[in-house]
C-alpha positions as CSV (number, residue, x, y, z in Angstrom):
1,M,87.1,107.8,86.5
2,K,89.5,106.6,83.9
3,F,90.3,108.6,80.8
4,S,91.7,107.6,77.4
5,V,92.9,109.9,74.5
6,C,92.1,109.1,70.9
7,L,95.4,109.8,69.2
8,D,93.9,110.0,65.7
9,M,91.7,113.0,66.8
10,M,93.9,114.8,69.3
11,F,97.4,116.3,69.4
12,Q,97.1,116.7,65.6
13,Y,99.7,119.5,65.6
14,T,102.4,116.8,65.9
15,D,103.4,113.6,64.2
16,F,101.2,110.6,65.2
17,Y,104.0,108.7,66.9
18,D,104.9,111.8,68.9
19,R,101.4,112.0,70.3
20,F,102.1,109.2,72.8
21,A,104.6,111.4,74.7
22,E,102.2,114.4,74.4
23,C,99.5,112.3,76.0
24,K,101.7,111.3,78.8
25,K,102.8,114.9,79.4
26,S,99.1,115.9,79.7
27,G,98.7,113.5,82.6
28,I,96.5,110.9,80.9
29,E,97.9,107.4,80.9
30,T,95.8,105.5,78.4
31,V,95.5,105.9,74.6
32,E,93.3,104.6,71.8
33,F,93.2,105.0,68.0
34,W,91.1,104.0,65.0
35,K,92.6,101.7,62.4
36,W,95.4,99.4,63.3
37,S,96.3,98.4,59.7
38,N,97.9,101.8,59.0
39,K,100.0,101.8,62.1
40,D,103.5,100.5,62.8
41,L,102.5,98.2,65.6
42,S,106.0,97.4,66.7
43,R,106.6,101.1,67.1
44,V,103.3,101.5,68.9
45,E,104.3,98.8,71.4
46,M,107.6,100.5,72.0
47,L,106.0,103.9,72.6
48,L,103.5,102.4,75.0
49,R,106.4,100.9,77.0
50,E,108.6,104.0,76.8
51,N,105.8,106.3,78.0
52,D,104.3,103.8,80.5
53,L,100.9,104.0,78.8
54,S,98.0,101.6,78.7
55,F,95.9,101.0,75.6
56,S,92.1,100.9,75.4
57,I,90.2,100.6,72.1
58,F,90.7,100.5,68.3
59,N,88.5,99.7,65.3
60,I,88.0,96.2,63.9
61,D,90.2,96.3,60.8
62,S,91.9,94.2,58.1
63,R,95.1,94.4,56.0
64,N,92.9,93.9,53.0
65,E,92.6,97.6,51.9
66,K,89.1,97.3,50.4
67,L,87.7,95.5,53.5
68,S,89.5,97.9,55.8
69,Y,87.7,100.8,54.0
70,D,84.4,99.0,54.1
71,L,84.8,98.3,57.8
72,S,85.4,102.0,58.4
73,R,81.9,102.6,57.0
74,G,80.3,99.5,58.5
75,I,79.3,96.1,57.0
76,L,76.9,94.6,59.5
77,N,73.6,95.7,58.2
78,A,74.6,94.5,54.7
79,G,74.9,91.0,56.2
80,R,78.6,90.5,55.3
81,V,79.0,87.9,58.0
82,E,82.0,86.0,56.6
83,E,84.0,89.1,56.0
84,F,83.1,90.5,59.4
85,I,84.3,87.2,61.1
86,S,87.4,87.2,58.9
87,A,88.3,90.8,60.1
88,L,87.5,89.8,63.6
89,R,89.9,86.9,63.6
90,E,92.5,89.1,62.0
91,S,92.1,91.8,64.6
92,I,92.0,89.6,67.7
93,P,95.9,89.0,67.8
94,I,96.3,92.8,67.6
95,Y,93.8,93.2,70.5
96,H,95.8,90.9,72.7
97,R,99.2,92.3,71.6
98,L,98.2,95.8,72.6
99,G,96.3,94.8,75.7
100,A,93.1,96.4,74.4
101,T,89.9,96.7,76.3
102,G,87.5,96.9,73.4
103,M,87.2,96.8,69.6
104,I,84.9,99.3,67.8
105,V,82.4,98.0,65.3
106,L,80.4,100.3,63.0
107,I,77.0,99.2,61.9
108,G,77.0,100.5,58.3
109,E,75.2,102.9,56.0
110,K,71.6,102.6,54.8
111,N,71.1,100.3,51.8
112,D,68.1,99.2,49.7
113,L,67.2,96.2,52.0
114,P,64.1,96.5,54.1
115,Y,64.7,97.8,57.7
116,T,63.8,94.5,59.2
117,V,66.3,92.6,57.0
118,Q,69.1,95.0,57.9
119,M,68.3,94.5,61.6
120,Q,68.4,90.7,61.1
121,N,71.7,91.0,59.2
122,I,73.3,92.8,62.2
123,T,72.0,90.2,64.6
124,R,73.4,87.4,62.4
125,C,76.8,89.1,62.5
126,L,76.7,89.5,66.2
127,L,75.6,86.0,66.9
128,A,78.3,84.6,64.6
129,A,80.9,86.7,66.5
130,K,79.5,85.8,70.0
131,P,81.2,82.4,70.6
132,I,84.5,83.8,69.2
133,V,84.7,86.9,71.4
134,E,83.6,85.0,74.5
135,A,86.3,82.3,73.9
136,E,89.0,84.9,73.1
137,G,88.1,87.4,75.9
138,V,87.5,90.2,73.4
139,T,84.9,92.9,73.8
140,L,83.1,94.3,70.8
141,L,81.8,97.9,71.0
142,L,79.0,98.8,68.7
143,E,78.9,102.5,67.9
144,P,76.0,104.6,66.8
145,L,77.1,107.6,64.7
146,N,75.0,110.7,64.1
147,D,73.6,110.9,60.5
148,I,74.5,114.5,60.2
149,D,78.3,114.1,60.2
150,R,77.9,110.5,58.8
151,K,75.2,110.8,56.2
152,N,72.9,107.9,55.9
153,Y,74.3,106.0,58.9
154,F,72.0,103.2,59.8
155,L,70.9,103.3,63.5
156,P,72.3,106.7,64.5
157,R,70.7,106.6,67.9
158,A,71.8,104.4,70.8
159,K,68.3,103.1,71.5
160,E,68.1,100.7,68.5
161,V,71.7,99.6,68.9
162,L,71.0,98.7,72.5
163,E,68.1,96.6,71.4
164,L,70.5,94.5,69.2
165,I,73.0,94.2,72.0
166,R,70.3,92.9,74.3
167,V,69.3,90.3,71.7
168,A,73.0,89.2,71.3
169,D,73.0,88.7,75.1
170,S,76.8,88.6,75.7
171,K,79.0,90.3,78.2
172,R,81.5,90.6,75.4
173,I,79.2,92.7,73.1
174,K,78.6,96.2,74.4
175,L,77.8,99.8,73.4
176,L,80.3,102.5,72.6
177,F,78.3,105.4,73.9
178,D,79.5,108.6,72.2
179,L,77.8,111.4,74.0
180,Y,78.6,113.8,71.2
181,H,76.9,111.7,68.5
182,E,73.8,111.2,70.8
183,Q,73.5,115.0,71.4
184,M,73.9,115.7,67.7
185,M,70.8,113.6,67.2
186,G,68.9,115.8,69.7
187,E,68.8,113.1,72.4
188,D,69.3,113.5,76.1
189,P,71.9,110.8,76.8
190,L,71.2,110.7,80.6
191,P,68.3,108.3,80.7
192,T,70.0,105.9,78.3
193,L,73.2,106.1,80.3
194,K,71.5,105.4,83.6
195,N,69.3,102.6,82.3
196,N,72.0,100.7,80.3
197,I,75.2,101.2,82.2
198,D,75.5,97.4,82.3
199,V,76.0,97.1,78.6
200,I,78.1,100.3,78.0
201,G,81.7,99.4,77.4
202,H,83.2,102.8,76.6
203,F,82.3,106.5,76.4
204,H,83.4,109.2,74.0
205,V,83.1,112.9,74.7
206,A,83.1,116.1,72.7
207,D,80.9,119.1,72.9
208,V,78.1,120.3,70.6
209,P,78.3,122.1,68.3
210,G,81.8,121.9,66.8
211,R,83.1,118.6,68.4
212,H,85.4,120.6,70.5
213,E,86.4,120.0,74.2
214,P,83.7,119.9,76.8
215,G,82.9,123.4,78.0
216,T,82.9,125.0,74.6
217,G,79.3,124.1,73.7
218,K,76.0,123.3,75.2
219,V,76.4,119.8,76.6
220,D,76.2,119.6,80.4
221,Y,79.2,117.3,80.9
222,Q,79.2,117.9,84.6
223,R,75.8,116.3,84.8
224,L,76.6,113.4,82.5
225,L,80.0,112.5,83.9
226,T,78.7,112.8,87.5
227,A,76.2,110.1,86.5
228,V,78.9,108.0,85.0
229,R,81.1,108.4,88.1
230,D,78.2,107.4,90.4
231,S,77.2,104.4,88.4
232,R,78.7,100.9,88.3
233,Y,80.8,101.7,85.2
234,D,84.5,100.9,85.5
235,G,85.6,101.4,81.9
236,Y,87.1,104.4,80.1
237,V,85.9,107.8,79.1
238,G,87.6,108.5,75.7
239,L,88.6,112.0,74.7
240,E,87.7,112.3,71.0
241,Y,87.4,116.0,70.3
242,R,89.0,118.7,68.1
243,A,90.7,121.0,70.6
244,T,90.4,124.7,70.2
245,R,93.9,125.3,71.7
246,P,96.8,123.0,72.5
247,D,95.2,119.8,73.7
248,G,97.0,119.6,77.0
249,E,95.5,123.0,77.9
250,T,91.9,121.8,77.4
251,L,91.7,119.3,80.2
252,Q,90.5,121.6,83.0
253,W,87.0,120.3,82.5
254,M,88.1,116.9,83.8
255,K,89.1,118.4,87.1
256,E,85.9,120.4,87.3
Protein backbone atom coordinates (compact mmCIF):
# COMPACT_ATOMS: atom_id res chain seq x y z
CA MET A 1 0.00 0.00 0.00
CA LYS A 2 1.31 3.44 -0.94
CA PHE A 3 0.89 6.44 1.37
CA SER A 4 1.03 10.17 0.67
CA VAL A 5 1.15 13.07 3.13
CA CYS A 6 -0.90 16.24 2.65
CA LEU A 7 1.59 18.95 3.52
CA ASP A 8 -1.07 21.64 3.97
CA MET A 9 -2.74 19.60 6.72
CA MET A 10 0.16 17.86 8.43
CA PHE A 11 3.40 18.94 10.11
CA GLN A 12 1.81 22.32 10.76
CA TYR A 13 4.23 23.01 13.62
CA THR A 14 6.89 23.85 11.04
CA ASP A 15 7.22 26.06 7.97
CA PHE A 16 5.54 24.66 4.86
CA TYR A 17 8.81 24.14 2.99
CA ASP A 18 10.38 22.35 5.97
CA ARG A 19 7.57 19.78 5.88
CA PHE A 20 9.14 17.94 2.93
CA ALA A 21 12.08 16.89 5.11
CA GLU A 22 9.73 16.09 8.02
CA CYS A 23 7.76 13.80 5.75
CA LYS A 24 10.90 12.03 4.61
CA LYS A 25 12.01 11.57 8.23
CA SER A 26 8.67 9.97 9.03
CA GLY A 27 9.35 7.26 6.44
CA ILE A 28 6.71 8.34 3.90
CA GLU A 29 8.09 9.04 0.44
CA THR A 30 5.24 10.85 -1.33
CA VAL A 31 3.63 14.22 -0.68
CA GLU A 32 0.58 16.14 -1.86
CA PHE A 33 -0.85 19.61 -1.27
CA TRP A 34 -3.88 21.73 -2.10
CA LYS A 35 -3.34 24.91 -4.15
CA TRP A 36 -0.35 25.29 -6.43
CA SER A 37 -0.82 29.01 -7.11
CA ASN A 38 0.40 29.99 -3.63
CA LYS A 39 3.50 27.76 -3.74
CA ASP A 40 7.04 28.48 -4.93
CA LEU A 41 7.06 25.69 -7.49
CA SER A 42 10.78 25.91 -8.21
CA ARG A 43 11.45 25.46 -4.51
CA VAL A 44 8.96 22.58 -4.37
CA GLU A 45 10.79 20.83 -7.22
CA MET A 46 14.13 21.35 -5.46
CA LEU A 47 12.79 19.94 -2.16
CA LEU A 48 11.29 16.92 -3.90
CA ARG A 49 14.70 16.18 -5.42
CA GLU A 50 16.68 16.88 -2.22
CA ASN A 51 14.48 14.61 -0.15
CA ASP A 52 13.98 11.97 -2.86
CA LEU A 53 10.20 12.36 -2.66
CA SER A 54 7.46 11.64 -5.16
CA PHE A 55 4.40 13.82 -5.67
CA SER A 56 0.78 12.65 -5.85
CA ILE A 57 -2.11 15.14 -6.05
CA PHE A 58 -3.05 18.81 -5.89
CA ASN A 59 -6.13 20.95 -6.53
CA ILE A 60 -7.07 22.38 -9.89
CA ASP A 61 -6.10 26.05 -9.55
CA SER A 62 -5.41 29.33 -11.32
CA ARG A 63 -3.15 32.34 -10.94
CA ASN A 64 -6.32 34.44 -11.23
CA GLU A 65 -7.03 35.05 -7.53
CA LYS A 66 -10.81 35.19 -7.85
CA LEU A 67 -10.99 32.05 -9.95
CA SER A 68 -8.55 30.33 -7.59
CA TYR A 69 -10.85 31.09 -4.66
CA ASP A 70 -13.94 29.97 -6.56
CA LEU A 71 -12.25 26.70 -7.54
CA SER A 72 -11.50 26.06 -3.87
CA ARG A 73 -15.28 26.15 -3.31
CA GLY A 74 -16.15 24.40 -6.60
CA ILE A 75 -17.67 25.75 -9.83
CA LEU A 76 -18.91 22.66 -11.69
CA ASN A 77 -22.55 22.68 -10.58
CA ALA A 78 -22.78 26.37 -11.51
CA GLY A 79 -21.97 25.39 -15.09
CA ARG A 80 -18.85 27.55 -15.41
CA VAL A 81 -17.47 25.37 -18.17
CA GLU A 82 -15.15 27.88 -19.85
CA GLU A 83 -13.51 28.90 -16.56
CA PHE A 84 -13.14 25.27 -15.53
CA ILE A 85 -11.44 24.38 -18.80
CA SER A 86 -9.25 27.49 -18.55
CA ALA A 87 -8.08 26.46 -15.06
CA LEU A 88 -7.55 22.90 -16.26
CA ARG A 89 -5.31 24.04 -19.11
CA GLU A 90 -3.43 26.30 -16.68
CA SER A 91 -2.93 23.45 -14.20
CA ILE A 92 -1.85 20.74 -16.65
CA PRO A 93 1.76 22.02 -17.02
CA ILE A 94 2.09 22.03 -13.22
CA TYR A 95 0.75 18.46 -13.14
CA HIS A 96 3.44 17.28 -15.53
CA ARG A 97 6.13 19.42 -13.93
CA LEU A 98 5.58 17.79 -10.52
CA GLY A 99 4.90 14.31 -11.87
CA ALA A 100 1.46 14.30 -10.27
CA THR A 101 -0.92 11.36 -10.26
CA GLY A 102 -4.17 13.29 -9.90
CA MET A 103 -5.84 16.70 -9.78
CA ILE A 104 -8.56 17.37 -7.19
CA VAL A 105 -11.79 18.92 -8.49
CA LEU A 106 -14.50 20.16 -6.12
CA ILE A 107 -18.13 20.12 -7.21
CA GLY A 108 -19.39 23.34 -5.66
CA GLU A 109 -21.89 24.65 -3.15
CA LYS A 110 -25.66 24.55 -3.55
CA ASN A 111 -27.18 27.34 -5.62
CA ASP A 112 -30.67 28.36 -6.73
CA LEU A 113 -30.69 26.20 -9.86
CA PRO A 114 -32.84 23.04 -9.86
CA TYR A 115 -31.04 19.87 -8.79
CA THR A 116 -31.28 18.35 -12.27
CA VAL A 117 -29.75 21.46 -13.85
CA GLN A 118 -26.84 21.41 -11.42
CA MET A 119 -26.24 17.73 -12.25
CA GLN A 120 -26.34 18.55 -15.97
CA ASN A 121 -23.87 21.39 -15.42
CA ILE A 122 -21.41 19.02 -13.76
CA THR A 123 -21.73 16.56 -16.61
CA ARG A 124 -21.14 19.33 -19.16
CA CYS A 125 -17.93 20.31 -17.38
CA LEU A 126 -16.68 16.74 -17.20
CA LEU A 127 -17.46 15.99 -20.83
CA ALA A 128 -15.71 19.19 -21.90
CA ALA A 129 -12.64 18.14 -19.90
CA LYS A 130 -12.68 14.50 -21.03
CA PRO A 131 -10.84 14.80 -24.38
CA ILE A 132 -8.28 17.15 -22.81
CA VAL A 133 -7.37 14.95 -19.85
CA GLU A 134 -7.28 11.85 -22.02
CA ALA A 135 -4.96 13.50 -24.52
CA GLU A 136 -2.73 14.96 -21.79
CA GLY A 137 -2.61 11.88 -19.55
CA VAL A 138 -4.08 13.78 -16.60
CA THR A 139 -6.43 12.24 -14.02
CA LEU A 140 -9.20 14.35 -12.47
CA LEU A 141 -10.35 13.40 -8.97
CA LEU A 142 -13.86 14.52 -8.03
CA GLU A 143 -14.19 14.90 -4.27
CA PRO A 144 -17.37 14.79 -2.19
CA LEU A 145 -17.07 16.90 1.00
CA ASN A 146 -19.37 16.44 3.97
CA ASP A 147 -21.88 19.26 4.36
CA ILE A 148 -21.22 19.64 8.09
CA ASP A 149 -17.67 20.95 7.76
CA ARG A 150 -18.44 22.44 4.34
CA LYS A 151 -21.89 23.93 4.72
CA ASN A 152 -24.18 23.58 1.67
CA TYR A 153 -21.74 21.48 -0.35
CA PHE A 154 -23.56 20.01 -3.33
CA LEU A 155 -23.30 16.18 -3.45
CA PRO A 156 -21.65 15.48 -0.08
CA ARG A 157 -21.92 11.70 -0.49
CA ALA A 158 -19.86 9.53 -2.83
CA LYS A 159 -22.88 7.77 -4.36
CA GLU A 160 -24.10 10.68 -6.51
CA VAL A 161 -20.60 11.73 -7.52
CA LEU A 162 -19.94 8.18 -8.68
CA GLU A 163 -23.03 8.35 -10.88
CA LEU A 164 -21.56 11.38 -12.64
CA ILE A 165 -18.20 9.68 -13.03
CA ARG A 166 -19.87 6.67 -14.63
CA VAL A 167 -21.68 8.98 -17.06
CA ALA A 168 -18.41 10.70 -18.01
CA ASP A 169 -17.01 7.22 -18.74
CA SER A 170 -13.31 8.00 -18.81
CA LYS A 171 -10.36 6.26 -17.18
CA ARG A 172 -9.06 9.78 -16.53
CA ILE A 173 -12.03 10.94 -14.41
CA LYS A 174 -12.20 9.25 -11.02
CA LEU A 175 -13.29 9.65 -7.40
CA LEU A 176 -11.21 11.00 -4.55
CA PHE A 177 -12.75 8.87 -1.81
CA ASP A 178 -12.21 10.68 1.48
CA LEU A 179 -13.21 8.15 4.12
CA TYR A 180 -13.47 10.88 6.76
CA HIS A 181 -16.02 12.88 4.76
CA GLU A 182 -18.07 9.76 4.01
CA GLN A 183 -18.15 8.76 7.68
CA MET A 184 -19.15 12.30 8.66
CA MET A 185 -22.23 11.83 6.49
CA GLY A 186 -23.13 8.71 8.45
CA GLU A 187 -22.28 6.36 5.58
CA ASP A 188 -20.45 3.06 5.74
CA PRO A 189 -17.73 3.46 3.09
CA LEU A 190 -17.01 -0.26 2.72
CA PRO A 191 -19.72 -1.23 0.19
CA THR A 192 -18.95 1.84 -1.94
CA LEU A 193 -15.24 1.05 -1.76
CA LYS A 194 -15.68 -2.58 -2.81
CA ASN A 195 -18.16 -1.87 -5.61
CA ASN A 196 -16.35 1.08 -7.17
CA ILE A 197 -12.64 0.42 -6.75
CA ASP A 198 -12.22 0.67 -10.54
CA VAL A 199 -13.11 4.38 -10.49
CA ILE A 200 -11.42 5.39 -7.22
CA GLY A 201 -8.22 7.29 -7.93
CA HIS A 202 -7.11 8.34 -4.44
CA PHE A 203 -8.12 7.87 -0.80
CA HIS A 204 -7.91 10.28 2.12
CA VAL A 205 -8.00 9.18 5.74
CA ALA A 206 -8.79 10.85 9.06
CA ASP A 207 -10.77 9.64 12.04
CA VAL A 208 -14.22 10.72 13.20
CA PRO A 209 -14.84 12.81 15.23
CA GLY A 210 -12.14 15.47 15.22
CA ARG A 211 -10.38 14.67 11.93
CA HIS A 212 -7.40 13.33 13.85
CA GLU A 213 -5.18 10.34 13.05
CA PRO A 214 -6.75 6.89 12.65
CA GLY A 215 -7.15 5.21 16.01
CA THR A 216 -8.37 8.32 17.83
CA GLY A 217 -12.04 7.95 16.84
CA LYS A 218 -14.67 5.46 15.82
CA VAL A 219 -13.69 4.60 12.22
CA ASP A 220 -12.55 0.98 11.77
CA TYR A 221 -9.58 1.70 9.54
CA GLN A 222 -8.19 -1.81 9.88
CA ARG A 223 -11.37 -3.05 8.20
CA LEU A 224 -11.39 -0.37 5.51
CA LEU A 225 -7.71 -0.40 4.60
CA THR A 226 -7.60 -4.19 4.58
CA ALA A 227 -10.31 -4.00 1.91
CA VAL A 228 -8.23 -1.46 -0.02
CA ARG A 229 -5.14 -3.64 0.24
CA ASP A 230 -7.02 -6.71 -0.96
CA SER A 231 -8.60 -4.91 -3.93
CA ARG A 232 -7.16 -4.09 -7.34
CA TYR A 233 -6.36 -0.54 -6.17
CA ASP A 234 -2.80 0.58 -6.88
CA GLY A 235 -3.04 4.31 -6.04
CA TYR A 236 -2.24 6.28 -2.92
CA VAL A 237 -3.86 6.53 0.49
CA GLY A 238 -3.43 10.17 1.48
CA LEU A 239 -2.90 11.21 5.11
CA GLU A 240 -5.00 14.33 5.61
CA TYR A 241 -5.56 14.65 9.34
CA ARG A 242 -4.86 16.97 12.27
CA ALA A 243 -2.41 15.05 14.43
CA THR A 244 -2.94 15.04 18.18
CA ARG A 245 0.83 14.85 18.76
CA PRO A 246 3.92 15.30 16.54
CA ASP A 247 2.87 13.86 13.19
CA GLY A 248 5.71 11.39 12.85
CA GLU A 249 4.59 9.80 16.13
CA THR A 250 1.06 9.14 14.82
CA LEU A 251 1.91 6.58 12.14
CA GLN A 252 1.75 3.36 14.16
CA TRP A 253 -1.75 2.71 12.78
CA MET A 254 -0.21 2.17 9.35
CA LYS A 255 1.91 -0.72 10.63
CA GLU A 256 -1.05 -2.18 12.50
